[in-house]
N, C-alpha and C positions, 0 to 999 in steps of 0.2 A: 398575477399571469406568471408562468415559469417559462424558461427557454423550451423546454421539451414537451410542453402540454400539448397533448394530442397524440404522442408516440405512446405505444403500448407494447412492453416487453414480457415475454415468456420465459422465465428463468428456470432453467432445469439444473442450475450449478449449486454446489455447497462447498463449504468449509472456507477458502478465503480468496484465491486469484479470481474465480468468477463472480462470487457475491461482492468484493470489493469492487469491480467493474460495474455491476448492477446497482450497487449502493449509489455510487458517484452518478450515473443517469438518472435514478431516482432523485437524488438530490436535486438535480436540473429540471425535474419535473415529470419525467416519464412515469407511466403507470407500470410498475412491476409487479408482476404476477408470479410470485415464489412458489414453484410446484415443489411439495416436500412428501417425503413418504410418510403414508399413515401409519400412527402409533409413535414413531421415532423422530421423523422430520430431519433437518439438517443436522449432521454429526456435532456441530460446534454448540449445538443447544446444551449437550450433556459434557462438553469440555470444561470441566470447572475440578477444584475450586480455582478461582472465586465464582461463589455463586450470589446474585441478587438477595440481599436480607429486606424484608418487608418492613413496615413502621414500626413492629414490634421487635424487631432485631432476629426474626427467626429466618434461616435461611430456605429458600425457595428453590426451585427446579430451573431456574434460569442464569444460565451462564454469563459471565460478563462477555466471553469471547462473542457469542452470538449476538449479544446485544450491540456490539461494537463494529457489527459489519452488515447490518441488515435494516438501518433505518428507511422510513420512507416506503416500505414495501407492503404488498398485501400476500398473505400466506394462504395457500389453497393445498390440501392435500389430494395427491393422485398415485395410485399404484401404477407406473407405467410397465410394471413387470406383465400385467395382464391386459388382453387384447381391448378390454373395455375402456383401460385407461389409457392405452396408446389411441383408441379413437377418440377420446376425450380431448387429450392434446393435438390431435389432428383437427378437430373442430374449433380448437382455441387459435390455432395457427392462422387460420383464414382471417382473423380478428386481431392480428397481432403485427406489428413492423420489425420486431428482433426476437431472435430465438437464440438464447443463450445456453450452452452445455458444457461441461467439463469431466464426461464418463471417458474411458479408455476408446481409443481407435477402434472403430466397428461395432461397439456397443448399441450406438443409436439405429445404425442399419439394421441389427438384429430386431429392434423394436419397428423397424419402419419409421423411423422418426429421424433419418439422415437429410443432408441438405437436398440431396437428388430427390427423395420422396416427398418432402415438403414443398420444394419451390414450384410444384406440379399444382398445389391447394393454393400458393399464394407467391406468385412469380415476383414480388417486390420485396419478399423476406429477406432482410439481413441475419445470416445466420453464423454465430460466433463459437467457434469450438476452443476451448482452451484444454491443453494438455501438457504432459511433462517436455515431450520431444516432438509435437507436430504431428500431421496427419501424412507424412512422408519419412523416408530416411531408415536407416538401419536399426533405429532405437525407437521407431513409431509405437511397437506394441509395448512397450515397456512403461510402467507406472512411474510417472515423477515427481518426487516430492521436494520441497523448498530445500532442505537442509542437503540433499544429495545433489540439487543442482548448484547450490552455492559451492560445493566443491568439484564437481564437475565442469562448471562455467568458468572456475577460475578465481571467483573471490575469495576463497579461503587460502588461495595461496599468496595474496596480497593484503590479507586481513590479520593483525595480531602483531606481537612483538617482533622485533629482528630476532632471526635464527641465533645470530651472535650474542644476544642478551638473552637467550634461554626461551625465545618465544616459539611459536609452533602454530598450526592451522587454526583459526578462529573464525567461526561463523558470525554473522551480525545479529545483534539482539533482537531484532524484527526479522521476519521473512519478506526480506527485501524482493526475493525472486517472485513469488507471489503476487505482492502488493505492485511491484512494477508492471509485472503481466497484465494484472488488472486495468492499469492506467492506460498501458499501451492498446488492451483489447479497447476500451472506451474510446480512444482517437479513432481505433480503426472502425469502429461501431459508427461513430457520428461521420466518418468520411464515406463510409458504405452506405448510410442513410441518405446522404448528399446526393449521392451518385443515383439511389433510387428515386430520390425526389426528381431528378433532371429525367429520368431515361425511363423510370417504371419497370427498372430490372434490379433485383436484388443479387447478392453474391455471397460467399462464405469467405468468413475472416477466420484465418487458421493462426492462433497464437499458441507458441509454445514457450514454456519457463525458460529451456536452456536457450533458446533463440534469444529471449530478454535478456539473459543473463550475461551473455557473450557481448550483446548491444551496450548494456550498461557499464561495461569495464571503461567505456568513455575514453578519456586520455591514456590510459594505461593500456588498453586494447591497441590504440594509435601507437603508443611508444613501442610496443615491441612488433608490429607490423613494419614501421619505418626504422628501427634498429636491428632488428632480428635478435634482441636481447630481452631475456623474460626477466620483468620487475620481481623483487622479492619483497617480503614482509618489510614495512617500515614504520611498525607501533604508529604512533600518534603523528609522525610526521609526514610531509607531503613529497610524492615523488618529484615533483617538478619545480618546487618553491621554497625556499630558505628565507628568515625562518617562520615556519608555517607548520606549528606541532604545539603539544601541551608541554608546559614548563612547570616545575615545582617553585613555588614561591615561599616566601616567610611562613613558619609555622602559623596556624589558626589561632584564634585566642584561648582555645583550649588545649593547645600544644601539639595537636594532630597535624598531619601534613596536609599542606594545601596546594591548589594548582590552579592554572588558567590556561586558557587559550590565547596564543599569540598567532595570527592570521596575516603576516606581512605579505601583501599580494602583488607589490611592484617596488620599483628603486626608490621612487618619491617617499612611500610609505616608510620604508627602510630607513632613510635619511632622518624622518620624523620620529621613528623610534629610538634610533641611537642618540637623539637629543634629549627625549625623556628618560632615557636610560643613563644618561651624562656619560655616552661613551662615543663622542663625535668622532673620534679618529677611526672608529671601526667603519664610518660611513665613507671614508676617503681611502681606506687600503685598499689598493688594486687587487689583493686577494678577495675582496667582499663588497666592492662596490656596485657590482651588477648581479642581476639574479643569477646569471649563467655561472658566473663564478663562485657565488654562494653555494650552488648546488654541486659544483665540482670539489669545494673547499669546505664543504659542511662538517667535516671531519675535525676541522681547526676551529670553525666558527661556535659551533654548537657548544662545544664545553666552556669557551667563555662567556656565551650568555647564559648557560644554565649557572653559573656563579653569579653573574648580575642579576637574574631574575631572584635568586633567593635572598637579597638584599632588602627587598621590601613586600609588605604584605599584598593579598590579594586586592584588598580593598583599594590600597594606595595605587597598586597598579592599573587596575580597571579606571580609577578616576582620571589619572594621568593620561592613560593612552586614549581613552574614548576623548577628552577634551582636546587633544591633538589630532584626533581623526584616524588613528591607527588601529585598525579591525582586532578586536580581541573579545573574550566572553569566558563567562565562569561555566563549570562543570556542574548542572543540576541534576539533583535526583528527580522523581517524578513528583514528589510531593512540592519541590520548590519551583518546579515548571508551573503547576496548576496555580501556584501563589503568586506568579509572576506578574506585574502590574500590566505589562504590555500584554501578556497571553490574556489577562482578564479583559483587557480595553478591546481587544481584537475578537471577543467572544467566541473563544475557542472551547467553553464548554457549554452545552445545551441542556436546559432544565425541563424535564418531561414531569406530568404527573402520569405516573403508571398506577396500572390495577392495584398493585399491592405496595407501592411507594409514592408517597406524593411528591417527594422531590427527586427523581431520578437522574443524576447527573451523568453525560457522556461526552465525548469529543465530538464537535462540531465539523462541518465540510470547512476546509479552508477557502472554498471558493466565494468570493466577494463579488456580486454583480450588481451595477448601480440600479439597472432598469427590471430585471427578471430574478429577484433574490432566491436563493435556493430554499428548499423544502425544508420543515423540519418536523415531521410526523415521528411518532414513537416506533420501533422496530415491533413487529407483530407478536405481542407475548404470548399469544395462544396459538398452538399448531392447528392448521387449518382454519382460523378464525373467520377467513374472507370467503371460504369455498362456496358457502351457500350465495352469499351475496354476489359474486363473479359470475357462476353458472346462471343465476337469474338473469342478471343484468346484459351480459355479454351473449349468453347461448339461449337466453330465454326459456330455460329447464323448469319445468313444472314442478310442485312438489312431490309427484308420483316417482319423476324421473329420478330427483334428488334421493328418494327413498330407497330406489332400485340400485343406484350405485352404491349407498351407504350400506344396504343390506349384503352387497356382493363385495364389501370391503375395497371397493374402487377407489372410495373417497372415504 
């Protein structure tokens, strides 16, 4: 049994923010019906390379991007630009608890698939719209993409090396505005489902990438609103904690530069660090004894620590700091991440038997539930793989009806 057994989701979203949301809900046991365009499907099916290679090493047409965002779903093809396709979606809505879409504002209304239209069919329906800027406001009609949202929402103003060290605006390496919007959408949907369960009344969940990006500024957003001073880029340093950054250490065995992360989170950890680093005088120096003072005087403290950190190897530092319970860490590439014994022990890679590859490895859900474990079903490899199955079982469609829709290229 899974947590969301019995919940059915009609998923008209594509690319990342919406599919990330519905993938999480599918992991938790919801039956996610992924509606895709006949012939092409979700855009990310072609977003490669890399593409999956079969057991003979031949490249297939399955993009890794798509495989990483659509596990545990069922794929149905439906052309919603056709009246017959719109009618099909409206029929399915009567049997679904949640509807997720990430079309431009107004598109769903043109198809008769907006919230106001569908709630007359299913008053309990939770309807989640994911857009760049939300359903209201002067930017509502604009298309919003993660890269632009990272810039507009302030993230790129605080990401990257300091300007005085030659830095400039830098986006995050993964589409965090999309991903976080997907996670907030998941939370909103679960809350709306709880309300519908208690009252029998559904509602619309209006999710915007820009809203999410502003919200996830977190302490930096609060810093600005409280102080009136806009923070700048700090490179790998923390805006509010010192020392909390990347330090260069002694060269690696091959002579190349090596680094580690030192993340001293409070004054007691700072005292422990100073002891490990053999600089106990820095722990009692009034300029550095408290975090407030270290932040104000980081320009004096950090150069001292930079020289100290270069005196020992990464392995030496990591062993000593971990033994003293001082937070620290290596900077791993992805090969090192997936070879890490902790990552392996936490089963963060799932192995699937794919139709063209016996051992397909993909990242697992990070959610660990003791009583209702998450699902581990393969992302649907074939476009429209479950169309007939779903339409027969949910809508009781006959073979003649399926043939009619197929001949009309609705499915």
